[in-house]
Structure formats: C-alpha cells, structure tokens
PyMOL Python script that loads the backbone (N, CA, C, O; Angstrom):
from pymol import cmd

cmd.read_pdbstr("""\
ATOM      1  N   UNK A   1       2.021  19.181  -0.400  1.00  0.00           N
ATOM      2  CA  UNK A   1       2.920  20.108  -1.068  1.00  0.00           C
ATOM      3  C   UNK A   1       3.521  21.066  -0.044  1.00  0.00           C
ATOM      4  O   UNK A   1       4.685  21.448  -0.165  1.00  0.00           O
ATOM      5  N   UNK A   2       2.746  21.455   0.955  1.00  0.00           N
ATOM      6  CA  UNK A   2       3.255  22.323   2.007  1.00  0.00           C
ATOM      7  C   UNK A   2       4.407  21.656   2.758  1.00  0.00           C
ATOM      8  O   UNK A   2       5.415  22.296   3.059  1.00  0.00           O
ATOM      9  N   UNK A   3       4.249  20.362   3.059  1.00  0.00           N
ATOM     10  CA  UNK A   3       5.311  19.639   3.763  1.00  0.00           C
ATOM     11  C   UNK A   3       6.565  19.548   2.905  1.00  0.00           C
ATOM     12  O   UNK A   3       7.676  19.695   3.414  1.00  0.00           O
ATOM     13  N   UNK A   4       6.397  19.305   1.601  1.00  0.00           N
ATOM     14  CA  UNK A   4       7.545  19.230   0.693  1.00  0.00           C
ATOM     15  C   UNK A   4       8.346  20.529   0.726  1.00  0.00           C
ATOM     16  O   UNK A   4       9.574  20.509   0.803  1.00  0.00           O
ATOM     17  N   UNK A   5       7.641  21.657   0.666  1.00  0.00           N
ATOM     18  CA  UNK A   5       8.310  22.954   0.703  1.00  0.00           C
ATOM     19  C   UNK A   5       9.034  23.194   2.016  1.00  0.00           C
ATOM     20  O   UNK A   5      10.153  23.705   2.032  1.00  0.00           O
ATOM     21  N   UNK A   6       8.389  22.822   3.121  1.00  0.00           N
ATOM     22  CA  UNK A   6       9.008  23.001   4.441  1.00  0.00           C
ATOM     23  C   UNK A   6      10.251  22.133   4.584  1.00  0.00           C
ATOM     24  O   UNK A   6      11.258  22.573   5.138  1.00  0.00           O
ATOM     25  N   UNK A   7      10.181  20.907   4.087  1.00  0.00           N
ATOM     26  CA  UNK A   7      11.354  20.030   4.145  1.00  0.00           C
ATOM     27  C   UNK A   7      12.482  20.560   3.271  1.00  0.00           C
ATOM     28  O   UNK A   7      13.654  20.463   3.634  1.00  0.00           O
ATOM     29  N   UNK A   8      12.125  21.119   2.122  1.00  0.00           N
ATOM     30  CA  UNK A   8      13.134  21.723   1.253  1.00  0.00           C
ATOM     31  C   UNK A   8      13.817  22.904   1.917  1.00  0.00           C
ATOM     32  O   UNK A   8      15.033  23.066   1.814  1.00  0.00           O
ATOM     33  N   UNK A   9      13.034  23.729   2.597  1.00  0.00           N
ATOM     34  CA  UNK A   9      13.605  24.867   3.324  1.00  0.00           C
ATOM     35  C   UNK A   9      14.504  24.396   4.465  1.00  0.00           C
ATOM     36  O   UNK A   9      15.571  24.964   4.697  1.00  0.00           O
ATOM     37  N   UNK A  10      14.068  23.355   5.174  1.00  0.00           N
ATOM     38  CA  UNK A  10      14.882  22.798   6.260  1.00  0.00           C
ATOM     39  C   UNK A  10      16.210  22.290   5.718  1.00  0.00           C
ATOM     40  O   UNK A  10      17.265  22.561   6.292  1.00  0.00           O
ATOM     41  N   UNK A  11      16.159  21.553   4.613  1.00  0.00           N
ATOM     42  CA  UNK A  11      17.378  21.023   4.006  1.00  0.00           C
ATOM     43  C   UNK A  11      18.332  22.148   3.607  1.00  0.00           C
ATOM     44  O   UNK A  11      19.525  22.084   3.904  1.00  0.00           O
ATOM     45  N   UNK A  12      17.815  23.168   2.942  1.00  0.00           N
ATOM     46  CA  UNK A  12      18.666  24.275   2.506  1.00  0.00           C
ATOM     47  C   UNK A  12      19.277  25.015   3.695  1.00  0.00           C
ATOM     48  O   UNK A  12      20.444  25.405   3.648  1.00  0.00           O
ATOM     49  N   UNK A  13      18.500  25.212   4.755  1.00  0.00           N
ATOM     50  CA  UNK A  13      19.025  25.882   5.948  1.00  0.00           C
ATOM     51  C   UNK A  13      20.117  25.036   6.599  1.00  0.00           C
ATOM     52  O   UNK A  13      21.131  25.567   7.052  1.00  0.00           O
ATOM     53  N   UNK A  14      19.911  23.718   6.646  1.00  0.00           N
ATOM     54  CA  UNK A  14      20.923  22.847   7.236  1.00  0.00           C
ATOM     55  C   UNK A  14      22.187  22.806   6.385  1.00  0.00           C
ATOM     56  O   UNK A  14      23.296  22.759   6.917  1.00  0.00           O
ATOM     57  N   UNK A  15      22.022  22.824   5.075  1.00  0.00           N
ATOM     58  CA  UNK A  15      23.187  22.851   4.194  1.00  0.00           C
ATOM     59  C   UNK A  15      23.955  24.153   4.379  1.00  0.00           C
ATOM     60  O   UNK A  15      25.183  24.145   4.459  1.00  0.00           O
ATOM     61  N   UNK A  16      23.239  25.267   4.448  1.00  0.00           N
ATOM     62  CA  UNK A  16      23.877  26.578   4.606  1.00  0.00           C
ATOM     63  C   UNK A  16      24.634  26.677   5.922  1.00  0.00           C
ATOM     64  O   UNK A  16      25.662  27.349   5.999  1.00  0.00           O
ATOM     65  N   UNK A  17      24.132  26.012   6.959  1.00  0.00           N
ATOM     66  CA  UNK A  17      24.789  26.078   8.275  1.00  0.00           C
ATOM     67  C   UNK A  17      25.885  25.033   8.429  1.00  0.00           C
ATOM     68  O   UNK A  17      26.616  25.049   9.419  1.00  0.00           O
ATOM     69  N   UNK A  18      26.011  24.117   7.454  1.00  0.00           N
ATOM     70  CA  UNK A  18      27.033  23.080   7.518  1.00  0.00           C
ATOM     71  C   UNK A  18      26.610  21.843   8.295  1.00  0.00           C
ATOM     72  O   UNK A  18      27.439  20.975   8.566  1.00  0.00           O
ATOM     73  N   UNK A  19      25.343  21.748   8.654  1.00  0.00           N
ATOM     74  CA  UNK A  19      24.897  20.616   9.457  1.00  0.00           C
ATOM     75  C   UNK A  19      24.278  19.463   8.691  1.00  0.00           C
ATOM     76  O   UNK A  19      24.037  18.402   9.268  1.00  0.00           O
ATOM     77  N   UNK A  20      24.015  19.645   7.399  1.00  0.00           N
ATOM     78  CA  UNK A  20      23.297  18.624   6.638  1.00  0.00           C
ATOM     79  C   UNK A  20      24.033  17.290   6.579  1.00  0.00           C
ATOM     80  O   UNK A  20      23.418  16.244   6.782  1.00  0.00           O
ATOM     81  N   UNK A  21      25.332  17.303   6.306  1.00  0.00           N
ATOM     82  CA  UNK A  21      26.072  16.057   6.114  1.00  0.00           C
ATOM     83  C   UNK A  21      26.150  15.198   7.371  1.00  0.00           C
ATOM     84  O   UNK A  21      26.271  13.977   7.268  1.00  0.00           O
ATOM     85  N   UNK A  22      26.085  15.802   8.548  1.00  0.00           N
ATOM     86  CA  UNK A  22      26.231  15.026   9.783  1.00  0.00           C
ATOM     87  C   UNK A  22      24.915  14.799  10.521  1.00  0.00           C
ATOM     88  O   UNK A  22      24.912  14.286  11.639  1.00  0.00           O
ATOM     89  N   UNK A  23      23.803  15.177   9.905  1.00  0.00           N
ATOM     90  CA  UNK A  23      22.504  15.084  10.565  1.00  0.00           C
ATOM     91  C   UNK A  23      21.685  13.922  10.028  1.00  0.00           C
ATOM     92  O   UNK A  23      21.667  13.661   8.826  1.00  0.00           O
ATOM     93  N   UNK A  24      21.005  13.227  10.941  1.00  0.00           N
ATOM     94  CA  UNK A  24      20.043  12.185  10.554  1.00  0.00           C
ATOM     95  C   UNK A  24      18.666  12.825  10.514  1.00  0.00           C
ATOM     96  O   UNK A  24      18.323  13.643  11.369  1.00  0.00           O
ATOM     97  N   UNK A  25      17.886  12.448   9.521  1.00  0.00           N
ATOM     98  CA  UNK A  25      16.532  12.980   9.377  1.00  0.00           C
ATOM     99  C   UNK A  25      15.600  11.828   9.007  1.00  0.00           C
ATOM    100  O   UNK A  25      15.896  11.056   8.095  1.00  0.00           O
ATOM    101  N   UNK A  26      14.477  11.711   9.714  1.00  0.00           N
ATOM    102  CA  UNK A  26      13.486  10.667   9.446  1.00  0.00           C
ATOM    103  C   UNK A  26      12.141  11.342   9.212  1.00  0.00           C
ATOM    104  O   UNK A  26      11.676  12.118  10.047  1.00  0.00           O
ATOM    105  N   UNK A  27      11.521  11.046   8.077  1.00  0.00           N
ATOM    106  CA  UNK A  27      10.199  11.579   7.744  1.00  0.00           C
ATOM    107  C   UNK A  27       9.300  10.379   7.454  1.00  0.00           C
ATOM    108  O   UNK A  27       9.621   9.544   6.608  1.00  0.00           O
ATOM    109  N   UNK A  28       8.181  10.300   8.154  1.00  0.00           N
ATOM    110  CA  UNK A  28       7.255   9.188   7.972  1.00  0.00           C
ATOM    111  C   UNK A  28       5.872   9.718   7.630  1.00  0.00           C
ATOM    112  O   UNK A  28       5.453  10.760   8.135  1.00  0.00           O
ATOM    113  N   UNK A  29       5.164   8.990   6.766  1.00  0.00           N
ATOM    114  CA  UNK A  29       3.842   9.410   6.338  1.00  0.00           C
ATOM    115  C   UNK A  29       2.964   8.190   6.119  1.00  0.00           C
ATOM    116  O   UNK A  29       3.465   7.083   5.925  1.00  0.00           O
ATOM    117  N   UNK A  30       1.672   8.391   6.150  1.00  0.00           N
ATOM    118  CA  UNK A  30       0.766   7.285   5.849  1.00  0.00           C
ATOM    119  C   UNK A  30       0.228   7.367   4.435  1.00  0.00           C
ATOM    120  O   UNK A  30      -0.570   6.515   4.046  1.00  0.00           O
ATOM    121  N   UNK A  31       0.630   8.356   3.649  1.00  0.00           N
ATOM    122  CA  UNK A  31       0.056   8.473   2.305  1.00  0.00           C
ATOM    123  C   UNK A  31       0.460   7.318   1.397  1.00  0.00           C
ATOM    124  O   UNK A  31      -0.285   6.965   0.483  1.00  0.00           O
ATOM    125  N   UNK A  32       1.616   6.730   1.632  1.00  0.00           N
ATOM    126  CA  UNK A  32       2.016   5.569   0.840  1.00  0.00           C
ATOM    127  C   UNK A  32       1.130   4.371   1.109  1.00  0.00           C
ATOM    128  O   UNK A  32       0.862   3.579   0.205  1.00  0.00           O
ATOM    129  N   UNK A  33       0.676   4.231   2.336  1.00  0.00           N
ATOM    130  CA  UNK A  33      -0.203   3.132   2.709  1.00  0.00           C
ATOM    131  C   UNK A  33      -1.542   3.242   1.997  1.00  0.00           C
ATOM    132  O   UNK A  33      -2.137   2.230   1.628  1.00  0.00           O
ATOM    133  N   UNK A  34      -2.005   4.441   1.808  1.00  0.00           N
ATOM    134  CA  UNK A  34      -3.308   4.674   1.185  1.00  0.00           C
ATOM    135  C   UNK A  34      -3.227   4.822  -0.333  1.00  0.00           C
ATOM    136  O   UNK A  34      -4.248   4.996  -0.998  1.00  0.00           O
ATOM    137  N   UNK A  35      -2.036   4.754  -0.869  1.00  0.00           N
ATOM    138  CA  UNK A  35      -1.876   4.936  -2.315  1.00  0.00           C
ATOM    139  C   UNK A  35      -2.519   3.778  -3.077  1.00  0.00           C
ATOM    140  O   UNK A  35      -2.697   2.686  -2.537  1.00  0.00           O
ATOM    141  N   UNK A  36      -2.854   4.027  -4.299  1.00  0.00           N
ATOM    142  CA  UNK A  36      -3.422   2.981  -5.140  1.00  0.00           C
ATOM    143  C   UNK A  36      -2.355   1.948  -5.468  1.00  0.00           C
ATOM    144  O   UNK A  36      -1.171   2.277  -5.540  1.00  0.00           O
ATOM    145  N   UNK A  37      -2.768   0.700  -5.668  1.00  0.00           N
ATOM    146  CA  UNK A  37      -1.789  -0.336  -6.038  1.00  0.00           C
ATOM    147  C   UNK A  37      -0.977   0.098  -7.260  1.00  0.00           C
ATOM    148  O   UNK A  37      -1.517   0.663  -8.211  1.00  0.00           O
ATOM    149  N   UNK A  38       0.305  -0.172  -7.217  1.00  0.00           N
ATOM    150  CA  UNK A  38       1.179   0.175  -8.328  1.00  0.00           C
ATOM    151  C   UNK A  38       1.860   1.525  -8.192  1.00  0.00           C
ATOM    152  O   UNK A  38       2.771   1.832  -8.961  1.00  0.00           O
ATOM    153  N   UNK A  39       1.436   2.343  -7.223  1.00  0.00           N
ATOM    154  CA  UNK A  39       2.103   3.629  -7.027  1.00  0.00           C
ATOM    155  C   UNK A  39       3.337   3.431  -6.172  1.00  0.00           C
ATOM    156  O   UNK A  39       3.444   2.442  -5.446  1.00  0.00           O
ATOM    157  N   UNK A  40       4.262   4.359  -6.255  1.00  0.00           N
ATOM    158  CA  UNK A  40       5.539   4.235  -5.551  1.00  0.00           C
ATOM    159  C   UNK A  40       5.779   5.384  -4.583  1.00  0.00           C
ATOM    160  O   UNK A  40       6.896   5.897  -4.512  1.00  0.00           O
ATOM    161  N   UNK A  41       4.783   5.795  -3.852  1.00  0.00           N
ATOM    162  CA  UNK A  41       4.983   6.861  -2.873  1.00  0.00           C
ATOM    163  C   UNK A  41       5.714   6.300  -1.666  1.00  0.00           C
ATOM    164  O   UNK A  41       5.278   5.290  -1.114  1.00  0.00           O
ATOM    165  N   UNK A  42       6.787   6.901  -1.242  1.00  0.00           N
ATOM    166  CA  UNK A  42       7.478   6.379  -0.062  1.00  0.00           C
ATOM    167  C   UNK A  42       6.668   6.626   1.211  1.00  0.00           C
ATOM    168  O   UNK A  42       6.026   7.665   1.367  1.00  0.00           O
ATOM    169  N   UNK A  43       6.713   5.655   2.105  1.00  0.00           N
ATOM    170  CA  UNK A  43       6.066   5.824   3.405  1.00  0.00           C
ATOM    171  C   UNK A  43       7.080   6.302   4.436  1.00  0.00           C
ATOM    172  O   UNK A  43       6.709   6.798   5.500  1.00  0.00           O
ATOM    173  N   UNK A  44       8.359   6.148   4.113  1.00  0.00           N
ATOM    174  CA  UNK A  44       9.423   6.532   5.039  1.00  0.00           C
ATOM    175  C   UNK A  44      10.604   7.058   4.237  1.00  0.00           C
ATOM    176  O   UNK A  44      11.026   6.442   3.259  1.00  0.00           O
ATOM    177  N   UNK A  45      11.131   8.197   4.657  1.00  0.00           N
ATOM    178  CA  UNK A  45      12.332   8.756   4.047  1.00  0.00           C
ATOM    179  C   UNK A  45      13.342   8.964   5.164  1.00  0.00           C
ATOM    180  O   UNK A  45      13.037   9.584   6.183  1.00  0.00           O
ATOM    181  N   UNK A  46      14.549   8.440   4.966  1.00  0.00           N
ATOM    182  CA  UNK A  46      15.597   8.521   5.986  1.00  0.00           C
ATOM    183  C   UNK A  46      16.860   9.072   5.357  1.00  0.00           C
ATOM    184  O   UNK A  46      17.315   8.574   4.328  1.00  0.00           O
ATOM    185  N   UNK A  47      17.434  10.110   5.978  1.00  0.00           N
ATOM    186  CA  UNK A  47      18.736  10.640   5.558  1.00  0.00           C
ATOM    187  C   UNK A  47      19.704  10.307   6.689  1.00  0.00           C
ATOM    188  O   UNK A  47      19.713  10.989   7.714  1.00  0.00           O
ATOM    189  N   UNK A  48      20.532   9.249   6.511  1.00  0.00           N
ATOM    190  CA  UNK A  48      21.493   8.898   7.562  1.00  0.00           C
ATOM    191  C   UNK A  48      22.580   9.969   7.695  1.00  0.00           C
ATOM    192  O   UNK A  48      22.813  10.739   6.763  1.00  0.00           O
ATOM    193  N   UNK A  49      23.241  10.014   8.847  1.00  0.00           N
ATOM    194  CA  UNK A  49      24.231  11.075   9.075  1.00  0.00           C
ATOM    195  C   UNK A  49      25.456  11.021   8.168  1.00  0.00           C
ATOM    196  O   UNK A  49      26.078  12.060   7.947  1.00  0.00           O
ATOM    197  N   UNK A  50      25.827   9.882   7.643  1.00  0.00           N
ATOM    198  CA  UNK A  50      27.003   9.804   6.773  1.00  0.00           C
ATOM    199  C   UNK A  50      26.624   9.714   5.300  1.00  0.00           C
ATOM    200  O   UNK A  50      27.352   9.128   4.498  1.00  0.00           O
ATOM    201  N   UNK A  51      25.487  10.295   4.951  1.00  0.00           N
ATOM    202  CA  UNK A  51      25.011  10.282   3.575  1.00  0.00           C
ATOM    203  C   UNK A  51      24.464  11.665   3.233  1.00  0.00           C
ATOM    204  O   UNK A  51      23.914  12.354   4.092  1.00  0.00           O
ATOM    205  N   UNK A  52      24.616  12.056   1.987  1.00  0.00           N
ATOM    206  CA  UNK A  52      24.049  13.340   1.562  1.00  0.00           C
ATOM    207  C   UNK A  52      22.688  13.161   0.913  1.00  0.00           C
ATOM    208  O   UNK A  52      21.970  14.136   0.689  1.00  0.00           O
ATOM    209  N   UNK A  53      22.328  11.913   0.608  1.00  0.00           N
ATOM    210  CA  UNK A  53      21.052  11.642  -0.052  1.00  0.00           C
ATOM    211  C   UNK A  53      20.177  10.756   0.829  1.00  0.00           C
ATOM    212  O   UNK A  53      20.692   9.883   1.528  1.00  0.00           O
ATOM    213  N   UNK A  54      18.871  10.967   0.806  1.00  0.00           N
ATOM    214  CA  UNK A  54      17.972  10.148   1.611  1.00  0.00           C
ATOM    215  C   UNK A  54      17.672   8.797   0.972  1.00  0.00           C
ATOM    216  O   UNK A  54      17.865   8.600  -0.227  1.00  0.00           O
ATOM    217  N   UNK A  55      17.199   7.878   1.800  1.00  0.00           N
ATOM    218  CA  UNK A  55      16.737   6.568   1.370  1.00  0.00           C
ATOM    219  C   UNK A  55      15.215   6.588   1.468  1.00  0.00           C
ATOM    220  O   UNK A  55      14.672   6.930   2.518  1.00  0.00           O
ATOM    221  N   UNK A  56      14.524   6.228   0.397  1.00  0.00           N
ATOM    222  CA  UNK A  56      13.057   6.178   0.407  1.00  0.00           C
ATOM    223  C   UNK A  56      12.607   4.727   0.502  1.00  0.00           C
ATOM    224  O   UNK A  56      13.064   3.875  -0.260  1.00  0.00           O
ATOM    225  N   UNK A  57      11.715   4.453   1.437  1.00  0.00           N
ATOM    226  CA  UNK A  57      11.140   3.118   1.606  1.00  0.00           C
ATOM    227  C   UNK A  57       9.719   3.182   1.064  1.00  0.00           C
ATOM    228  O   UNK A  57       8.878   3.895   1.610  1.00  0.00           O
ATOM    229  N   UNK A  58       9.448   2.443  -0.004  1.00  0.00           N
ATOM    230  CA  UNK A  58       8.150   2.522  -0.683  1.00  0.00           C
ATOM    231  C   UNK A  58       7.289   1.288  -0.450  1.00  0.00           C
ATOM    232  O   UNK A  58       6.518   0.892  -1.325  1.00  0.00           O
ATOM    233  N   UNK A  59       7.415   0.696   0.693  1.00  0.00           N
ATOM    234  CA  UNK A  59       6.573  -0.450   1.032  1.00  0.00           C
ATOM    235  C   UNK A  59       6.010  -0.233   2.427  1.00  0.00           C
ATOM    236  O   UNK A  59       6.379   0.718   3.117  1.00  0.00           O
ATOM    237  N   UNK A  60       5.126  -1.108   2.829  1.00  0.00           N
ATOM    238  CA  UNK A  60       4.559  -0.994   4.169  1.00  0.00           C
ATOM    239  C   UNK A  60       5.677  -1.080   5.197  1.00  0.00           C
ATOM    240  O   UNK A  60       6.573  -1.917   5.088  1.00  0.00           O
ATOM    241  N   UNK A  61       5.616  -0.211   6.193  1.00  0.00           N
ATOM    242  CA  UNK A  61       6.666  -0.139   7.211  1.00  0.00           C
ATOM    243  C   UNK A  61       6.090  -0.554   8.556  1.00  0.00           C
ATOM    244  O   UNK A  61       5.060  -0.034   8.986  1.00  0.00           O
ATOM    245  N   UNK A  62       6.750  -1.485   9.213  1.00  0.00           N
ATOM    246  CA  UNK A  62       6.323  -1.901  10.552  1.00  0.00           C
ATOM    247  C   UNK A  62       6.889  -0.917  11.572  1.00  0.00           C
ATOM    248  O   UNK A  62       8.056  -0.533  11.497  1.00  0.00           O
ATOM    249  N   UNK A  63       6.061  -0.518  12.511  1.00  0.00           N
ATOM    250  CA  UNK A  63       6.503   0.449  13.521  1.00  0.00           C
ATOM    251  C   UNK A  63       7.673  -0.077  14.342  1.00  0.00           C
ATOM    252  O   UNK A  63       8.506   0.707  14.797  1.00  0.00           O
ATOM    253  N   UNK A  64       7.750  -1.377  14.539  1.00  0.00           N
ATOM    254  CA  UNK A  64       8.890  -1.951  15.281  1.00  0.00           C
ATOM    255  C   UNK A  64      10.205  -1.648  14.569  1.00  0.00           C
ATOM    256  O   UNK A  64      11.221  -1.387  15.213  1.00  0.00           O
ATOM    257  N   UNK A  65      10.180  -1.684  13.243  1.00  0.00           N
ATOM    258  CA  UNK A  65      11.389  -1.384  12.457  1.00  0.00           C
ATOM    259  C   UNK A  65      11.744   0.097  12.583  1.00  0.00           C
ATOM    260  O   UNK A  65      12.922   0.448  12.660  1.00  0.00           O
ATOM    261  N   UNK A  66      10.734   0.962  12.603  1.00  0.00           N
ATOM    262  CA  UNK A  66      11.000   2.398  12.758  1.00  0.00           C
ATOM    263  C   UNK A  66      11.615   2.650  14.125  1.00  0.00           C
ATOM    264  O   UNK A  66      12.552   3.438  14.247  1.00  0.00           O
ATOM    265  N   UNK A  67      11.100   1.992  15.151  1.00  0.00           N
ATOM    266  CA  UNK A  67      11.658   2.105  16.506  1.00  0.00           C
ATOM    267  C   UNK A  67      13.130   1.683  16.499  1.00  0.00           C
ATOM    268  O   UNK A  67      13.986   2.388  17.034  1.00  0.00           O
ATOM    269  N   UNK A  68      13.417   0.521  15.883  1.00  0.00           N
ATOM    270  CA  UNK A  68      14.811   0.055  15.800  1.00  0.00           C
ATOM    271  C   UNK A  68      15.679   1.037  15.021  1.00  0.00           C
ATOM    272  O   UNK A  68      16.836   1.271  15.370  1.00  0.00           O
ATOM    273  N   UNK A  69      15.113   1.604  13.971  1.00  0.00           N
ATOM    274  CA  UNK A  69      15.851   2.574  13.157  1.00  0.00           C
ATOM    275  C   UNK A  69      16.219   3.812  13.965  1.00  0.00           C
ATOM    276  O   UNK A  69      17.371   4.246  13.956  1.00  0.00           O
ATOM    277  N   UNK A  70      15.237   4.377  14.662  1.00  0.00           N
ATOM    278  CA  UNK A  70      15.496   5.590  15.451  1.00  0.00           C
ATOM    279  C   UNK A  70      16.499   5.302  16.562  1.00  0.00           C
ATOM    280  O   UNK A  70      17.407   6.101  16.793  1.00  0.00           O
ATOM    281  N   UNK A  71      16.350   4.181  17.250  1.00  0.00           N
ATOM    282  CA  UNK A  71      17.331   3.830  18.285  1.00  0.00           C
ATOM    283  C   UNK A  71      18.725   3.660  17.684  1.00  0.00           C
ATOM    284  O   UNK A  71      19.714   4.111  18.262  1.00  0.00           O
ATOM    285  N   UNK A  72      18.799   3.009  16.528  1.00  0.00           N
ATOM    286  CA  UNK A  72      20.089   2.836  15.863  1.00  0.00           C
ATOM    287  C   UNK A  72      20.715   4.162  15.461  1.00  0.00           C
ATOM    288  O   UNK A  72      21.927   4.341  15.578  1.00  0.00           O
ATOM    289  N   UNK A  73      19.896   5.085  14.990  1.00  0.00           N
ATOM    290  CA  UNK A  73      20.410   6.414  14.655  1.00  0.00           C
ATOM    291  C   UNK A  73      20.926   7.130  15.901  1.00  0.00           C
ATOM    292  O   UNK A  73      22.009   7.715  15.882  1.00  0.00           O
ATOM    293  N   UNK A  74      20.150   7.082  16.979  1.00  0.00           N
ATOM    294  CA  UNK A  74      20.553   7.752  18.215  1.00  0.00           C
ATOM    295  C   UNK A  74      21.811   7.141  18.822  1.00  0.00           C
ATOM    296  O   UNK A  74      22.613   7.853  19.427  1.00  0.00           O
ATOM    297  N   UNK A  75      21.989   5.848  18.669  1.00  0.00           N
ATOM    298  CA  UNK A  75      23.153   5.152  19.233  1.00  0.00           C
ATOM    299  C   UNK A  75      24.372   5.194  18.312  1.00  0.00           C
ATOM    300  O   UNK A  75      25.450   4.728  18.682  1.00  0.00           O
ATOM    301  N   UNK A  76      24.200   5.753  17.110  1.00  0.00           N
ATOM    302  CA  UNK A  76      25.314   5.818  16.167  1.00  0.00           C
ATOM    303  C   UNK A  76      25.555   4.513  15.427  1.00  0.00           C
ATOM    304  O   UNK A  76      26.605   4.344  14.807  1.00  0.00           O
ATOM    305  N   UNK A  77      24.604   3.583  15.479  1.00  0.00           N
ATOM    306  CA  UNK A  77      24.747   2.290  14.818  1.00  0.00           C
ATOM    307  C   UNK A  77      24.237   2.318  13.378  1.00  0.00           C
ATOM    308  O   UNK A  77      24.611   1.464  12.573  1.00  0.00           O
ATOM    309  N   UNK A  78      23.393   3.284  13.049  1.00  0.00           N
ATOM    310  CA  UNK A  78      22.876   3.450  11.691  1.00  0.00           C
ATOM    311  C   UNK A  78      23.476   4.737  11.146  1.00  0.00           C
ATOM    312  O   UNK A  78      23.140   5.832  11.595  1.00  0.00           O
ATOM    313  N   UNK A  79      24.372   4.590  10.169  1.00  0.00           N
ATOM    314  CA  UNK A  79      25.096   5.754   9.666  1.00  0.00           C
ATOM    315  C   UNK A  79      25.057   5.899   8.146  1.00  0.00           C
ATOM    316  O   UNK A  79      25.348   6.969   7.613  1.00  0.00           O
ATOM    317  N   UNK A  80      24.697   4.821   7.454  1.00  0.00           N
ATOM    318  CA  UNK A  80      24.744   4.836   5.989  1.00  0.00           C
ATOM    319  C   UNK A  80      23.423   4.329   5.408  1.00  0.00           C
ATOM    320  O   UNK A  80      22.619   3.736   6.126  1.00  0.00           O
ATOM    321  N   UNK A  81      23.195   4.558   4.112  1.00  0.00           N
ATOM    322  CA  UNK A  81      22.001   4.004   3.474  1.00  0.00           C
ATOM    323  C   UNK A  81      21.905   2.475   3.620  1.00  0.00           C
ATOM    324  O   UNK A  81      20.814   1.939   3.814  1.00  0.00           O
ATOM    325  N   UNK A  82      23.030   1.786   3.529  1.00  0.00           N
ATOM    326  CA  UNK A  82      23.025   0.328   3.691  1.00  0.00           C
ATOM    327  C   UNK A  82      22.549  -0.072   5.088  1.00  0.00           C
ATOM    328  O   UNK A  82      21.835  -1.062   5.243  1.00  0.00           O
ATOM    329  N   UNK A  83      22.940   0.688   6.090  1.00  0.00           N
ATOM    330  CA  UNK A  83      22.480   0.437   7.469  1.00  0.00           C
ATOM    331  C   UNK A  83      20.966   0.585   7.562  1.00  0.00           C
ATOM    332  O   UNK A  83      20.299  -0.213   8.221  1.00  0.00           O
ATOM    333  N   UNK A  84      20.428   1.603   6.903  1.00  0.00           N
ATOM    334  CA  UNK A  84      18.976   1.831   6.907  1.00  0.00           C
ATOM    335  C   UNK A  84      18.260   0.631   6.299  1.00  0.00           C
ATOM    336  O   UNK A  84      17.284   0.136   6.862  1.00  0.00           O
ATOM    337  N   UNK A  85      18.744   0.164   5.155  1.00  0.00           N
ATOM    338  CA  UNK A  85      18.132  -0.969   4.477  1.00  0.00           C
ATOM    339  C   UNK A  85      18.169  -2.205   5.359  1.00  0.00           C
ATOM    340  O   UNK A  85      17.182  -2.936   5.445  1.00  0.00           O
ATOM    341  N   UNK A  86      19.300  -2.447   6.017  1.00  0.00           N
ATOM    342  CA  UNK A  86      19.441  -3.608   6.897  1.00  0.00           C
ATOM    343  C   UNK A  86      18.450  -3.556   8.052  1.00  0.00           C
ATOM    344  O   UNK A  86      17.781  -4.548   8.342  1.00  0.00           O
ATOM    345  N   UNK A  87      18.353  -2.416   8.708  1.00  0.00           N
ATOM    346  CA  UNK A  87      17.431  -2.284   9.845  1.00  0.00           C
ATOM    347  C   UNK A  87      15.987  -2.450   9.385  1.00  0.00           C
ATOM    348  O   UNK A  87      15.209  -3.154  10.029  1.00  0.00           O
ATOM    349  N   UNK A  88      15.626  -1.816   8.290  1.00  0.00           N
ATOM    350  CA  UNK A  88      14.243  -1.887   7.828  1.00  0.00           C
ATOM    351  C   UNK A  88      13.866  -3.284   7.329  1.00  0.00           C
ATOM    352  O   UNK A  88      12.689  -3.645   7.313  1.00  0.00           O
ATOM    353  N   UNK A  89      14.856  -4.058   6.928  1.00  0.00           N
ATOM    354  CA  UNK A  89      14.611  -5.449   6.505  1.00  0.00           C
ATOM    355  C   UNK A  89      14.494  -6.374   7.717  1.00  0.00           C
ATOM    356  O   UNK A  89      14.036  -7.510   7.597  1.00  0.00           O
ATOM    357  N   UNK A  90      14.915  -5.876   8.892  1.00  0.00           N
ATOM    358  CA  UNK A  90      14.851  -6.695  10.093  1.00  0.00           C
ATOM    359  C   UNK A  90      15.943  -7.734  10.179  1.00  0.00           C
ATOM    360  O   UNK A  90      15.776  -8.756  10.846  1.00  0.00           O
ATOM    361  N   UNK A  91      17.072  -7.490   9.508  1.00  0.00           N
ATOM    362  CA  UNK A  91      18.160  -8.465   9.488  1.00  0.00           C
ATOM    363  C   UNK A  91      19.364  -8.037  10.295  1.00  0.00           C
ATOM    364  O   UNK A  91      20.452  -8.585  10.119  1.00  0.00           O
ATOM    365  N   UNK A  92      19.191  -7.076  11.170  1.00  0.00           N
ATOM    366  CA  UNK A  92      20.342  -6.622  11.961  1.00  0.00           C
ATOM    367  C   UNK A  92      20.569  -7.495  13.161  1.00  0.00           C
ATOM    368  O   UNK A  92      21.497  -7.253  13.933  1.00  0.00           O
TER     369      UNK A  92
END
""", "prot")
cmd.dss("prot")
cmd.show_as("cartoon", "prot")
cmd.util.cbc("prot")
cmd.orient("prot")
C-alpha cells in the first residue's frame, strides 16, 4: 500500500509538471508470482511515453523480455501499449 501511494504521488507530480505524457515508467514486482492461482495481480506495469495509461502484465515475466523492454524504451522503439505487448510476447 505504501508503494501504491508513492506511485500515485509520483504520477500526480509528473502530471502537474507536464512530464507524464512523454515519460516511460516501468514498475516490476514479485507479488504476482507468489499470488494464489486465479488471482490477477500484475507482475509488471509499464507506462509507455506515448500513452497516458499503463499496461499491466499479469503473467509470469521473463527477465530477458524486461531487458528488451527497457532497451526498447531507451532507444525510442517502444512508444505505445501495443509495442509493450509485442516486446513482452517476444515477437519483435
């Protein structure tokens, strides 16, 4: 709950400064991995720079895909929610 509040404050500060729409944000957690079967806790949340809403990945995430995702974000190759889905599926 503490992390949720901190992320909410970060989002509001970025929106107030005008930086939210052009910023990429990646949040990763292991709580989804430890969740009980049937739960839908995301293990990865990504807000691409050309999107105002984040993409939640609620399945097991391979670290190689996260590496590709971060490199794609840094290189400007991942800009939209569809790009995130493609990279995380390993079909890029």
